[in-house]
C-alpha positions in Angstrom: 23.4 114.2 178.7 19.8 115.4 178.5 17.0 112.9 178.9 15.1 113.7 175.8 12.2 111.6 176.7 11.9 113.5 179.9 12.3 116.8 178.1 9.4 115.8 175.9 7.3 114.9 178.8 8.1 118.4 180.4 7.2 120.1 177.1 3.6 118.8 177.6 3.2 121.3 180.3 4.1 124.2 178.0 2.2 126.0 175.4 3.5 125.9 171.7 4.0 129.7 172.0 6.2 129.3 175.1 8.4 126.7 173.4 8.7 128.8 170.2 9.7 131.8 172.3 12.5 129.8 174.0 13.8 128.7 170.7 13.6 132.2 169.2 15.5 133.7 172.0 18.1 130.9 172.0 18.8 131.6 168.4 20.0 135.2 169.4 22.0 134.2 172.5 25.8 134.5 172.5 28.8 133.5 174.5 31.1 135.5 172.3 30.8 138.2 174.8 30.6 137.8 178.6 30.2 140.3 181.6 32.1 140.3 184.7 30.8 142.3 187.8 33.6 142.8 190.3 32.4 143.6 193.7 29.2 145.4 192.9 27.5 146.0 196.3 24.2 147.9 195.1 21.7 145.3 194.2 19.8 147.6 191.8 23.0 148.0 189.7 23.8 144.3 189.5 20.1 143.5 188.8 20.0 146.2 185.9 23.1 144.6 184.4 21.6 141.2 184.5 18.4 142.6 182.8 20.7 144.3 180.1 22.6 141.0 179.5 19.2 139.2 178.9 17.9 142.0 176.6 21.0 142.0 174.4 21.4 138.2 174.3 24.5 137.9 176.5 24.2 134.5 178.3 26.9 134.6 180.9 27.5 136.8 183.9 30.4 136.2 186.3 30.1 137.8 189.7 33.3 138.3 191.8 32.6 138.7 195.6 35.7 139.7 197.3 34.4 142.4 199.6 30.6 142.4 198.8 27.9 139.9 198.1 26.4 140.2 194.7 22.7 140.5 195.1 19.9 140.7 192.6 16.7 142.6 193.1 13.8 140.8 191.7 12.0 144.1 191.3 14.8 145.5 189.0 15.8 142.3 187.3 12.1 141.5 186.3 12.7 137.8 186.2 15.6 138.0 183.8 17.9 136.3 186.3 16.1 133.0 185.4 17.3 133.1 181.8 20.9 134.1 182.5 23.8 131.8 183.5 25.5 133.3 186.5 28.8 132.1 188.0 29.8 133.4 191.4 33.4 133.5 192.8 33.2 133.9 196.5 35.4 131.0 197.8 38.3 133.2 199.2 40.1 136.6 198.8 41.5 135.6 195.4 38.3 135.5 193.6 39.2 138.0 191.0 42.2 135.9 190.0 40.1 132.7 189.9 37.6 134.4 187.6 40.1 135.9 185.3 41.9 132.4 184.9 38.5 130.7 184.3 37.7 133.2 181.6 41.1 132.9 179.9 40.8 129.1 179.8 37.6 129.5 178.0 39.3 131.7 175.3 38.3 135.2 176.4 40.3 138.2 176.4 39.9 140.4 179.6 38.7 143.9 178.8 38.5 146.4 181.7 36.0 149.1 181.3 37.7 152.2 182.7 38.4 155.7 181.6 42.2 154.7 181.6 44.2 156.9 179.3 45.1 153.9 177.2 41.5 152.8 176.8 40.0 152.1 173.4 37.0 154.1 172.5 33.8 152.0 172.2 33.3 152.8 168.5 36.9 151.5 167.7 36.6 148.2 169.7 37.4 145.1 167.7 34.7 142.7 168.2 36.3 139.7 166.5 37.8 138.2 169.7 35.8 136.6 172.4 35.7 139.3 175.2 34.8 139.4 178.8 34.0 142.9 179.9 34.8 143.7 183.5 32.9 146.3 185.4 34.1 147.4 188.8 32.8 148.4 192.0 30.8 151.7 192.2 33.1 154.9 192.5 36.4 152.9 192.7 36.3 151.0 189.4 38.0 147.8 188.5 40.6 146.4 190.8 44.5 146.7 190.4 44.5 143.0 189.6 42.2 143.5 186.7 44.1 146.6 185.5 47.5 144.7 185.6 46.1 141.6 183.9 43.6 143.1 181.3 44.2 142.5 177.6 42.7 145.8 176.9 40.8 148.8 178.3 37.5 150.2 177.0 35.8 153.5 177.5 32.6 155.3 176.4 33.3 158.6 174.8 32.0 161.5 176.9 31.9 165.2 176.1 30.2 166.6 179.2 31.5 167.8 182.6 30.7 164.3 184.2 33.6 161.9 184.0 31.8 158.6 184.7 28.6 156.8 184.2 26.5 154.6 186.5 27.7 151.0 186.0 24.3 149.8 184.7 24.1 152.5 182.2 27.7 151.9 181.1 26.9 148.1 180.7 23.8 148.9 178.6 25.6 151.3 176.1 28.6 148.9 175.7 26.5 145.7 175.2 24.0 147.4 172.9 27.0 148.6 170.8 29.1 145.5 170.6 26.1 143.0 170.1 24.7 145.1 167.3 27.9 145.1 165.6 28.3 141.3 166.3 25.0 140.4 164.7 25.9 142.4 161.6 29.2 140.7 161.1 30.4 137.3 159.7 31.6 136.2 163.1 30.2 132.8 164.4 28.7 134.2 167.5 25.7 132.0 168.1 25.5 129.1 170.7 26.2 125.5 169.6 23.2 123.2 169.2 24.4 121.4 172.3 24.5 124.7 174.3 21.0 125.5 173.1 19.8 122.2 174.1 21.0 122.5 177.6 19.7 125.9 178.1 16.4 125.0 176.6 16.0 122.1 179.0 16.9 124.4 182.0 14.4 127.0 180.9 11.7 124.5 180.5 12.3 123.2 184.0 12.3 126.7 185.4 9.0 127.5 183.8 7.0 124.5 185.3 5.6 124.7 188.8 6.4 121.7 191.1 8.8 120.5 188.5 10.6 118.2 191.0 7.4 116.3 191.8 6.5 116.0 188.2 10.0 114.6 187.4 9.6 112.0 190.3 6.1 111.2 189.0 7.6 110.6 185.5 10.4 108.3 186.8 8.0 106.4 189.1 5.8 105.6 186.1 8.8 104.2 184.3 9.2 101.7 187.0 5.7 100.4 186.8 
């Protein structure tokens, strides 16, 4: 439960414009789609995907770290990592399975992004189901575990000699397409009021300098 009195106290440190911006952005956030990065080892790629998720309103990123540590470059991410909810899977060598199970328990279908022969073309993708788009390690693509357990495959149509796109470019193309269609649909894609409230509180705290000391000061005053 959020301490609403504490939240109101924190809000006193923000401008009205800042508070309005948070609420406006939250109205466009969605968890209908989620992104999974499996063993992405180049920080600029992972960071660009984080930035893309923020731009197109996708709230959640899941980072699987079997072989490589998922690092975010602040220079590339431009601060967008503060506004995205990231979940890292790095406990053991079975991180991919743990991630897939977690997403399925939350009602997501697993969609592997791959030029697989049975892949659905982006323009034909059915946006009605909650979907987690899995992007694999550079060059190698998604793992065999993902391929074996995916509920579907998705590819971007290409007509040139090159057979693949940089992961960050592919993520941008896919997320722009599916989120645009989503917002033009009758699907209930927005966050719940409770989800918005939790994120708003988190964003407010991340915006305030020395927030821990301010919070301590608030609770100390309550004891007086």
